[in-house]
N, C-alpha and C positions, 0 to 999 in steps of 0.2 A: 501493500499500499502505501502510495509518494501522499510526502507529504510536503509542505512552500509555506510563505509565511511573504509578507509587503511591508517595504521597508523605504526608508529615504535617503535619499543622499544632499548635496549641496544644492543639484539644478530640478531633478525627479524622483518621481514613486519608479518605484523598479520593485519585479518580486526575485522570490528565491527559491526552487523548487531541487529537495536532496531526491538525490537520482542511488544514493546507496554506496559503497563501493569498489572502486574498477579490480579486477585483477593483478593488479599489484601491490592493493589492500590502500588504497587512499581514499579518499572520500570525494563524492562526485556532485556536481551541482551545477543545472540547468539556472539558470538568468536572464531577464528582460527588465531591460530599460526606455527611461525614457517616456514615462506616461506623467501627464499636464495635474491627476489628482492620486490620491489615496483609492476612490473609486473605483477608475477606472483599471489600475493594477489589479487591487483585488479582482472586478470582473474577470482580465485575461488569465488570471492565475488560477479560480475557478474552473475556465473551461478547458486549460492546458492540465488540469489534476487531472479531469475528467474522462478526458484524454486519453492519458495515463493509464487512468485505473482502468481505462474500461478496456485498453485494448487500440481503441484508433486512434493512439500518436502514429504520426509519418515523421520523419528526418527530413525537415530542409534538406535540399541540394543547397549547399555553396555555388548559386552563379545566376552572374549578373541578369538584367532584365533582358539586355540588348543579346545577352550568349542566347538566352530560353529561348530568345522570338526568332533568333535569326534557326538555331533550331527546331523550333516548334513552322515557320514558312519554309525548310526543306523537308519534311514529312508532309507539311498540306500542300507543297506539288504533286505530289503522285497524286493527290484524290478532286483536283477541283481543275477545271479549266482555264485555260494559257491569261484567257482575256482575266479573270478570278483571281487569279493568282498575284499577275500585274497591278491591279486594288490593291491588293493587300500589301502584297511589298512596296506602294510606295505611299501608303495608310501609317504602317511599320515604321520607316525610314525619314516620311516628312513631320507625325506628328506621337509618336510613342520614344525612339530614340533620344532626340533629342532633351525627352522632360523627365522620361525614368527608368532609362537606360542603362543609368550608372547603380540605380537600383536593388539592391540584391533579393534575388526571389521571393528569398525565405522572409526577408523586410517589406515586403510591400504591403500596405493597407489598404481601407478604406479612405482615410484620408486626403493622398498620393495619386491616389485617381481620380479624389473629389475636386483634387486641386488644381489635375490636369485636365478636365474638362471644364472648370470655367476659368483655365486659363486660355484654352481653343476656344472659346465664347467671348470672352474680354477683350486679352489680348492682342488675339490672332485672326476676331469675329469671325471665327466660323460660324455657317449655318446652326442651326438645331438638328436638321437634319444631317448632314455631316457633323458632327460629332456624336450622334449613333450610328455614325458608320462607325467611325474607330473606336466603339463601348464596345460594337458587334465583334469586333477583330480580336480587341482584348481580351471580352469575355471566351470566346473561340478554345484563343490559348489559353488561359489562364482554367477551362474546362478542361485540357487536355494534361495539361501540370497536376491537375486533382488524379486525375484515371492513370497517370505513370506513379503515379504515387511523389513528382514532387515536392509537392504542398499539399495542404489538408484541407482546404478549404479556399471557393474561387470566390476573391472579394469585393471581385465588381457586382455580385446578386445584394451588394449593403444599398448601393449606389443609385439617387434619385436622377433621371435624365431632361432634359430640355424638352418640351413636350412641340412635336411637330404641325404645322397645322397643313392638314391636308388640302392640294391642291386643285384645284377644281378642272379638269380635262376640258381643251380647247376640240373641236370637232367644226367639222365643216356639215353642212342639211345639204341634201341633194343636189341644189341649184346651184351652192356653189362648189360640189364635186363635178355635176358635170362640166360645169364651165373651166375648171381647171382643167381637164381630157380635153376638153374644144380647145385649148391655149396648147394644151403639147401633145395635140394630135401628129405633130413633122415629128416633133424631137424624138432624138438616138434612146432617149431613157425611158419613152412614153410606156414601152409594154412594162420596164418596172411598178410604173402609179400605176395601173391596171390593176398590176398581178397582186399593189398592195388593198387597193378598196374591194377590191375582191373575193383576196383569201381572209384580210385580216395576218398576213404571216411579220414577222420580225424582217427589220431592215436584211439581218446578216441569214435570214432563212429564205429571200429571196435574191442575193446575192451566191447563194450557194446554189441554188435551184439548178439542178442537170437536166438535160433533152430525155435521161432512161429514164426521170421522178412523174414526167407524165404519163398518165394513162391517154390515150387520145381516144382509145378504142371504149372507156367507159369512162371520162370524163371528169377525169380525179388527177390527182396533184398527191407524191407523198415526200413528207418533210423527212430528209435523212441525212444533209446533210449545210453545213452554213460558214460564212465567213465570217470572223473575226474583224472587232475594229481598228487590228491590225494589219489586213487585212492577208491572216493566212486562212486556208480552209481546215475544216475539219468535219469528221464524221461525227458528229454528233448535236447535242441542239442543246437549249440550257438547262429545258429539265426532260424527265424522263415521257411528261406528257407533252414534248415538245417534238417527239413523235410522230406524225400521225398523219391521214388522210384526208387530203381535202376536195368536197368534188364543189368542180367550177360548171359554171353558169356556158351554154352555148356560144352568146356571143366572146368570150372570152376565148377558146378554143379558136375559134375564128380570126384571133387575134394573135397568140400564138402560133398558127400557123402562119399565118403570113411574114411574119417574127423571122423565123424557122428560115424561111425563101431566103426571107432578105440577108439573113445571116453569112447562108449559104450561099451566097453573091462576093457576100467581103472575104469570104476562104479562098474563095478560085480567083480573086484581085489578090488578096499578099499573098499565096502561092508558099513557097516554103518558110516562111519568117512565118507564118500564122499557128498561132499555140493553141491546139483543140480543145479547153479542159472541157466541152460537152458543156457549160453554161448556157446560162438560155441568155443573163444580163452578161454580160461582158463588153472587155475595149473590142476596141477595129480589129485587136491582134491579135483575139482571144482569150487573153489573161481576162485574172480576175477581175472588177471594177476595185476600184480601193474608195472605200464605203463616203469619206470626203468628198469625194467629186460627186457620187452623187448626191451628198447632202448640200452641197457647191450648186449645184444644177434645179435641183427642190427650189431652194430660198430664192434662184432669180426668176424661177417661173411662177410661184406665189405671187414676185413681187408683179411682175409682168400682166398678171391675171386678177393685180389689183382685187386681192382677194388678202380676207383677215392671216393674220399674219399665223401658221401656227406649223409642228419639226413632223419631221419622217415621217416616227412615231402614233403621230396624230391621226397620218390616215389608217393605222391600226385601230385606234378606239372609235373611228369616224364608221369604218366597217361594222366594227359591232354596233353603236347606237342605231345604226342606221337597219343592221337583223332587229334589235330590240323592237322598235320605233315597228314595224312592218308587221310584230308580233309572234317575232322566233324565242321558240322557247327556250330559257337562257342557257339550259342543257347544255343543246346543239350548237349557239353562240360557244360555247365554254372550250367545246373539245374542234374546233375550228382554231378558235386559238393559239390551242395549246395548255392553256389552264389547269394546271396540277389539280385543283376543286373549282367546283361549281361556285362557293360560294365567293371563289376569289371578284368572278365577273361579277356577281351578285352585289358584292363590295363595292366596286370601281366604279358600275353605272350603274348604282342606285338614285343617284339623282334621274333617271329616266323615269323611275316606277314611279312615282303617284300620277304622273301625267300615262303612264300602258294604264295601270289603275283604271282611271275613268273612262279610259275608250272600251278597254273589255269588260267592263259593268256595261258601257253604253249598247255596244255589240252585242251580251248575251241579253240584254236587255228588250233589245227588237228580234232577237232569234226566238226568243223562249213567250214574246208575246206577239209573232208574229210582222212585224215593221221591217223584218231586215229586209232592207232592199238586195239586189245581187250584187251593185259592186261589195255587201259587206259582205255577206253570203263568205262570194272568194279571198277577199282580204283576210281571213279565216285560218284559212287550207293552204292560202298559197305558198306554194317551197322556197323554204332559204335562203336556195341561193338562185332562185330567177330576181335578180335585185335587178327596181326600177331603173337605178344613174346605167347603165347597160345594157340595157335594154333599148333607150332610147337613145344609145349616140350612132 
């Protein structure tokens, strides 16, 4: 049975735990200093004695946070996407090393972490959302530290995080979509915008799409490959649910066939310098189109069309919002977007639901009491892939 006591020196309180005698017969003690009050020291002593006496105590590894985080990054690199790893690496080097890198892993306290977040918010002027990203990385690392028995607890669990205001999604309505597609009709990357608006695919999924991933007999495409933000092709998607099959409208299939013919002409013109990667959206030489170039092209044409400024990613949100407004089931929308859970879809587009509730109630009332027009009945059973902005092109 381990015992201990709380004491005070000139500057602070500390505790001492009697650990018995070593092999050499000498008395062994465990001390920890730096407590501001007797109450704090007593609380820490009680917790440590409980761990020791219950057999749950873990001897902390003598390693700095910098060395520990570098070790964690090396292990993490094997299990996450390259783009995710680069983001984690940047956060660790930019925000964690400068502030807590020299702190010993065993000495890291909730106060260290709270001070770090305060400094990032007020001195570095990081947004609350970015501070939460830093917290996510640090928490994951310390969780692994507990799992590998480097430390006994994850101190980030005791930290209050700044609130993040949910950003309202910006989307285009049907007329804006039609106008944009008309303006980009002669543009090289018109096909990319058509795919985005008809499928809700992510930018990387569109730029990684191959001709062999499109089944022209069944009018479907398979999302199997992506292009990272850094221009690297990968046979993986953002999540497991990202690997999916998406039904396509007949009008888009015609545009894809037309685009394939034009691409074949480019291939003949380039001759041996053409790199055939089988990509649907590619440069004149067949190589992957860098994401930044597509974003630049998109921004130029949004301005040219004199439309409300949105991001390329918002074309995905636009697709989902138009589907939901025309009565598509959230489960179908979720599957098309590649969401891991329908709840993600409902949470993301919850602002559309009140209007949908009213429209659904009106349609049901008309149907039940015999006042439904032919138009209303058709809107209820309309196929989700038969998008109105495609048929009007």
